[in-house]
Legacy VTK file of the C-alpha trace (Angstrom):
# vtk DataFile Version 3.0
C-alpha trace
ASCII
DATASET POLYDATA
POINTS 354 float
73.365 -13.242 15.325
70.267 -12.649 13.196
66.922 -14.349 13.573
64.875 -15.143 10.469
61.152 -14.852 10.944
59.084 -17.406 9.084
55.552 -16.529 8.019
53.003 -19.320 8.421
52.311 -21.296 5.282
48.719 -20.815 4.212
47.391 -23.695 2.199
44.976 -22.703 -0.541
41.361 -23.689 0.051
39.640 -24.941 -3.057
36.210 -23.614 -3.872
34.523 -27.018 -3.549
36.336 -27.704 -0.253
35.138 -24.408 1.176
31.546 -25.032 0.107
31.722 -28.537 1.540
33.006 -27.215 4.877
30.174 -24.700 5.222
27.653 -27.299 4.092
28.875 -29.845 6.656
28.769 -27.244 9.423
25.228 -26.195 8.492
23.941 -29.762 8.263
25.402 -30.652 11.677
23.623 -27.687 13.205
20.330 -28.608 11.548
20.522 -32.314 12.428
21.307 -31.587 16.070
18.025 -29.762 16.583
14.674 -31.491 17.067
12.680 -28.993 15.026
13.727 -30.477 11.683
12.635 -33.960 12.766
9.348 -32.638 14.158
8.602 -30.839 10.890
9.497 -33.962 8.941
7.153 -36.088 11.040
4.286 -33.600 10.716
4.918 -33.366 6.968
4.824 -37.163 6.592
1.503 -37.527 8.392
-0.113 -34.559 6.600
0.922 -35.809 3.173
-0.159 -39.330 4.143
-3.569 -38.078 5.265
-4.037 -36.146 2.029
-3.011 -39.193 -0.009
-5.406 -41.496 1.833
-8.378 -39.138 1.480
-7.588 -38.577 -2.197
-7.368 -42.302 -2.880
-10.711 -42.901 -1.153
-12.450 -40.119 -3.069
-10.850 -40.752 -6.468
-12.556 -42.685 -9.241
-13.475 -46.260 -8.567
-11.636 -47.554 -11.623
-8.049 -48.592 -11.001
-6.701 -46.704 -14.038
-8.174 -43.351 -12.887
-7.092 -43.352 -9.257
-3.379 -43.375 -10.020
-3.152 -40.148 -12.113
-5.619 -38.281 -9.880
-3.727 -39.232 -6.728
-0.319 -38.579 -8.264
-1.079 -35.118 -9.654
-2.845 -34.046 -6.475
0.114 -35.242 -4.441
2.487 -33.267 -6.684
0.373 -30.151 -6.148
0.287 -30.611 -2.369
4.011 -31.313 -2.118
4.740 -28.174 -4.142
2.338 -26.097 -2.039
3.738 -27.257 1.291
7.280 -27.050 -0.081
6.771 -23.377 -0.964
5.651 -22.804 2.619
8.536 -24.731 4.134
11.552 -23.734 2.036
11.591 -20.046 3.128
11.590 -21.107 6.775
14.612 -23.346 6.153
16.641 -20.790 4.226
15.624 -17.195 4.934
17.640 -16.884 8.173
20.703 -18.777 6.996
23.055 -15.766 6.947
21.545 -13.102 9.163
20.693 -15.775 11.724
24.415 -16.441 12.107
25.052 -12.700 12.123
22.566 -12.241 14.960
24.206 -15.099 16.890
27.648 -13.611 16.368
28.996 -16.642 14.483
29.076 -15.238 10.951
32.239 -13.227 11.600
34.017 -16.440 12.619
33.454 -17.767 9.095
34.379 -14.455 7.472
37.814 -14.278 9.119
38.771 -17.711 7.769
39.988 -18.493 4.251
36.376 -18.928 3.145
35.232 -16.563 0.442
31.766 -14.933 0.476
30.611 -17.065 -2.442
31.607 -20.247 -0.630
29.678 -19.225 2.476
26.560 -18.461 0.444
26.844 -21.626 -1.661
27.325 -23.836 1.394
24.348 -22.347 3.201
22.162 -22.599 0.094
23.177 -26.219 -0.452
22.406 -27.102 3.175
18.973 -25.435 2.985
18.224 -27.222 -0.286
19.246 -30.638 1.064
17.162 -30.038 4.187
14.119 -29.216 2.040
14.782 -32.227 -0.191
14.375 -34.387 2.908
10.689 -33.461 2.875
10.438 -34.377 -0.797
12.016 -37.761 -0.021
9.433 -38.256 2.739
6.721 -37.803 0.090
8.152 -40.405 -2.277
6.290 -43.381 -0.683
2.958 -41.727 -1.451
4.044 -40.882 -4.998
5.042 -44.521 -5.448
1.622 -45.504 -4.117
0.046 -43.566 -6.993
2.366 -45.300 -9.447
1.304 -48.707 -8.121
-2.361 -47.833 -8.687
-1.568 -47.550 -12.397
-2.232 -45.002 -15.135
0.779 -42.782 -14.377
3.480 -42.458 -17.018
6.944 -43.064 -15.523
8.342 -40.116 -17.493
5.723 -37.809 -15.975
6.588 -39.038 -12.493
10.310 -38.510 -13.070
9.829 -35.011 -14.507
7.501 -34.047 -11.655
9.991 -35.094 -8.951
12.868 -33.319 -10.723
10.878 -30.112 -11.147
9.758 -30.209 -7.508
13.397 -30.483 -6.451
14.361 -27.595 -8.737
11.596 -25.364 -7.370
12.673 -26.069 -3.790
16.258 -25.206 -4.739
15.218 -21.894 -6.305
13.134 -20.867 -3.294
16.016 -21.776 -0.979
18.368 -19.646 -3.118
15.963 -16.722 -2.866
15.763 -17.175 0.906
19.544 -17.332 1.383
20.046 -14.288 -0.859
17.483 -12.242 1.052
18.966 -13.346 4.388
22.360 -12.022 3.292
20.838 -8.676 2.315
18.554 -8.153 5.313
19.842 -7.376 8.797
17.039 -9.071 10.739
15.995 -12.757 10.374
12.289 -11.981 10.820
12.381 -9.355 8.085
14.150 -11.670 5.630
11.682 -14.509 6.308
8.712 -12.199 5.698
10.269 -10.807 2.510
10.969 -14.321 1.205
7.377 -15.390 1.859
6.192 -12.258 0.052
8.364 -13.090 -2.964
6.998 -16.646 -3.016
3.457 -15.282 -2.754
4.242 -12.873 -5.585
5.203 -15.808 -7.798
2.326 -18.047 -6.717
-0.597 -15.641 -6.263
0.686 -12.362 -7.661
1.104 -13.772 -11.150
-2.489 -15.082 -11.110
-3.874 -11.735 -9.951
-1.799 -9.805 -12.482
-2.919 -12.106 -15.292
-6.577 -11.834 -14.288
-6.460 -8.043 -14.156
-4.502 -7.779 -17.402
-6.954 -9.844 -19.436
-9.553 -7.069 -19.153
-7.197 -4.858 -21.176
-6.965 -7.304 -24.079
-10.450 -7.163 -25.548
-10.611 -8.092 -29.213
-12.663 -10.057 -31.720
-12.619 -13.520 -33.296
-14.148 -14.540 -36.645
-16.512 -17.407 -35.750
-19.973 -18.790 -36.503
-22.787 -19.878 -34.122
-22.841 -23.461 -32.815
-25.755 -25.903 -32.837
-25.329 -28.938 -30.560
-27.027 -32.300 -31.149
-29.931 -33.251 -28.848
-28.490 -36.734 -28.233
-28.624 -38.308 -24.761
-26.155 -38.391 -23.073
-24.914 -35.000 -24.170
-21.833 -35.161 -26.386
-19.860 -31.868 -26.525
-18.107 -33.066 -29.696
-21.388 -33.620 -31.583
-22.266 -30.200 -33.010
-22.541 -28.272 -36.273
-21.358 -24.820 -37.296
-24.391 -22.885 -38.579
-25.002 -19.356 -39.770
-22.656 -16.746 -41.123
-19.150 -16.123 -39.878
-19.078 -12.905 -37.856
-16.869 -10.947 -35.479
-17.412 -12.093 -31.892
-15.947 -10.339 -28.798
-13.117 -12.232 -27.132
-10.172 -11.689 -24.785
-6.753 -11.923 -26.476
-5.150 -13.808 -23.578
-2.103 -14.738 -25.652
-0.830 -11.160 -25.151
-0.559 -11.518 -21.343
-0.110 -15.280 -20.886
3.618 -14.763 -20.275
2.745 -13.314 -16.860
1.875 -16.843 -15.716
5.274 -18.200 -16.710
6.964 -17.544 -13.354
4.226 -19.290 -11.347
5.732 -22.407 -9.665
2.593 -24.482 -10.256
2.538 -23.511 -13.934
6.215 -24.437 -14.336
5.792 -27.899 -12.807
2.471 -28.599 -14.564
3.670 -27.400 -17.965
6.900 -29.408 -17.746
5.071 -32.679 -16.987
4.192 -34.732 -20.092
0.432 -35.152 -20.602
-1.054 -38.232 -18.950
-4.303 -38.798 -20.846
-3.752 -37.436 -24.351
-7.527 -37.577 -24.949
-9.561 -34.466 -25.890
-11.561 -33.129 -22.941
-10.139 -35.703 -20.512
-7.757 -34.329 -17.874
-5.937 -36.856 -15.740
-5.664 -34.542 -12.736
-5.164 -31.070 -11.377
-1.684 -30.519 -12.854
-2.762 -31.444 -16.396
-5.777 -29.145 -16.018
-3.415 -26.286 -15.102
-1.254 -27.057 -18.120
-4.258 -27.071 -20.487
-5.599 -23.778 -19.110
-2.226 -22.066 -19.504
-1.735 -23.345 -23.041
-5.254 -22.254 -23.959
-4.353 -18.794 -22.677
-1.191 -18.898 -24.794
-3.127 -19.996 -27.884
-5.725 -17.235 -27.563
-9.522 -17.320 -27.838
-9.451 -19.358 -31.066
-8.464 -22.462 -29.050
-11.623 -22.371 -26.934
-14.172 -21.642 -29.672
-15.681 -24.623 -31.480
-16.443 -22.872 -34.797
-13.620 -20.474 -35.660
-13.994 -19.248 -39.264
-16.969 -21.617 -39.623
-14.875 -24.776 -39.169
-15.230 -27.414 -36.449
-12.288 -27.728 -34.087
-11.274 -30.896 -32.211
-11.104 -31.088 -28.422
-8.174 -29.635 -26.544
-5.501 -31.578 -24.699
-2.252 -30.433 -23.138
-0.286 -31.648 -26.136
-2.706 -30.746 -28.944
-2.204 -26.967 -28.823
0.569 -25.755 -31.093
2.169 -23.389 -28.586
5.676 -23.134 -27.182
5.992 -24.630 -23.672
6.070 -21.759 -21.205
7.961 -23.470 -18.378
11.498 -22.708 -19.717
10.647 -18.980 -19.663
9.321 -19.195 -16.120
12.290 -21.220 -14.934
14.641 -18.666 -16.488
12.857 -15.796 -14.709
13.031 -17.558 -11.346
16.695 -18.455 -11.811
17.495 -14.862 -12.778
15.783 -13.519 -9.641
17.569 -16.045 -7.411
20.947 -15.333 -9.060
20.481 -11.577 -8.656
19.668 -11.933 -4.959
22.653 -14.215 -4.376
24.943 -11.806 -6.249
23.775 -8.856 -4.156
23.970 -10.960 -1.005
27.537 -11.970 -1.786
28.545 -8.305 -1.918
27.192 -7.866 1.632
29.525 -10.617 2.880
32.713 -9.113 1.486
35.118 -8.013 4.236
36.175 -5.530 5.474
32.689 -4.048 5.720
32.561 -0.318 5.134
29.035 0.362 6.372
27.040 -1.605 8.897
23.356 -1.211 9.653
22.516 0.161 13.073
22.408 -2.585 15.686
24.247 -5.137 13.550
26.202 -7.607 15.659
29.710 -8.446 14.422
30.833 -11.167 16.846
LINES 1 355
354 0 1 2 3 4 5 6 7 8 9 10 11 12 13 14 15 16 17 18 19 20 21 22 23 24 25 26 27 28 29 30 31 32 33 34 35 36 37 38 39 40 41 42 43 44 45 46 47 48 49 50 51 52 53 54 55 56 57 58 59 60 61 62 63 64 65 66 67 68 69 70 71 72 73 74 75 76 77 78 79 80 81 82 83 84 85 86 87 88 89 90 91 92 93 94 95 96 97 98 99 100 101 102 103 104 105 106 107 108 109 110 111 112 113 114 115 116 117 118 119 120 121 122 123 124 125 126 127 128 129 130 131 132 133 134 135 136 137 138 139 140 141 142 143 144 145 146 147 148 149 150 151 152 153 154 155 156 157 158 159 160 161 162 163 164 165 166 167 168 169 170 171 172 173 174 175 176 177 178 179 180 181 182 183 184 185 186 187 188 189 190 191 192 193 194 195 196 197 198 199 200 201 202 203 204 205 206 207 208 209 210 211 212 213 214 215 216 217 218 219 220 221 222 223 224 225 226 227 228 229 230 231 232 233 234 235 236 237 238 239 240 241 242 243 244 245 246 247 248 249 250 251 252 253 254 255 256 257 258 259 260 261 262 263 264 265 266 267 268 269 270 271 272 273 274 275 276 277 278 279 280 281 282 283 284 285 286 287 288 289 290 291 292 293 294 295 296 297 298 299 300 301 302 303 304 305 306 307 308 309 310 311 312 313 314 315 316 317 318 319 320 321 322 323 324 325 326 327 328 329 330 331 332 333 334 335 336 337 338 339 340 341 342 343 344 345 346 347 348 349 350 351 352 353
C-alpha cells in the first residue's frame, strides 16, 4: 500500500494585497500607542497658536489677512512636517529588525517591495494626519478672503507630496541602516541638506558667477510718498558688475520650500506686492533664474516694469526639484529593497534576526 504525500497549496498573494497587509499591521501598531495622539495634540495647539498670532499681527484690512495667514501657515506646516516625517518613518524597517519582528514578515509570502511599500504608505498616512489637523486653520485663512482656491488646493497637494517624499527617504534609509538612531539622524541630515544645504550652496556659488550687465544710471522722482516706479533712465549705457545667478539657480530646485512656493499660483499679481512669505520665496527664486537683468530698473537704458511671480519669463523650477527628490527617494528605496531580500548573505555585526 502506497501513501501519496500532498504538498500544501500556496495561494498567490497579489502585490496590492501584500502592501495592504503590511500597511494594516503598521497602522494598528501606530494607533495603539499614545505617542501619535500626543504629537497630534501638540501639533494642533502649536499650529493654532501660530495661526492666532499671525491673524492678530496681519494687516487690518480683511483682504490682506487671508493671504498672509494662509502662506505663513503653509510655511509652518511644511517646516514642522519636515521635522516630523523623519521621526515617523526612519525606524520603520530597522526598528522591526531590532525588535526581532522583521524576520516574521520576511518568512511569509510577502516580497521585499511589498514590505517597503506598506511601511512607506503607513508612515505617509500617519504624517498626513498632521496635515489634516492643520486644515481648519487653512480654512480659516480662506474665510478671511483674498486667497485663490487654486493656490490653496495646490499648496495642500504639494505639502502632501513633500511629506510622502520625506517618508520614502526615511523608510529607505531605515532599510539600509542597521541601527534606528543612525537612520533617524541620517534622514534628518538629508532633510537639512535639502532645506538648508541648498541655500548655503547657492549663496557660496553666487560669488563665483561675477559678470557684467549693460545698464544706465537711475534717477528717482522726489515725489512724496516715494514711488519706486517713478524714475528715469539717465546717462550713458555702461557695463555694471553683477552676479549671474541664473547659472547656479538650479541648486535651489531641490529645496522643499522652493518647490511648494514655486508650484503655488501667484496670489497678488501686482508688481512689488507680495501676498505672503511663499510668494516672496517664489519671486526671489525666479529673479535668481532670470539673472541680474530682472532686478535692474534700467537695463540697456530702458525702463523695466515691477516684478511679480508670474511676470518673469522663466521656466518654473519646481518640476526639476520634485524630480530630484523623487529620484533620491527611489534610489534609497531600491537599495533598501535589496537589503530585505532573503536569504541574507552578509549581516552586520550585532544584527538581530528574530
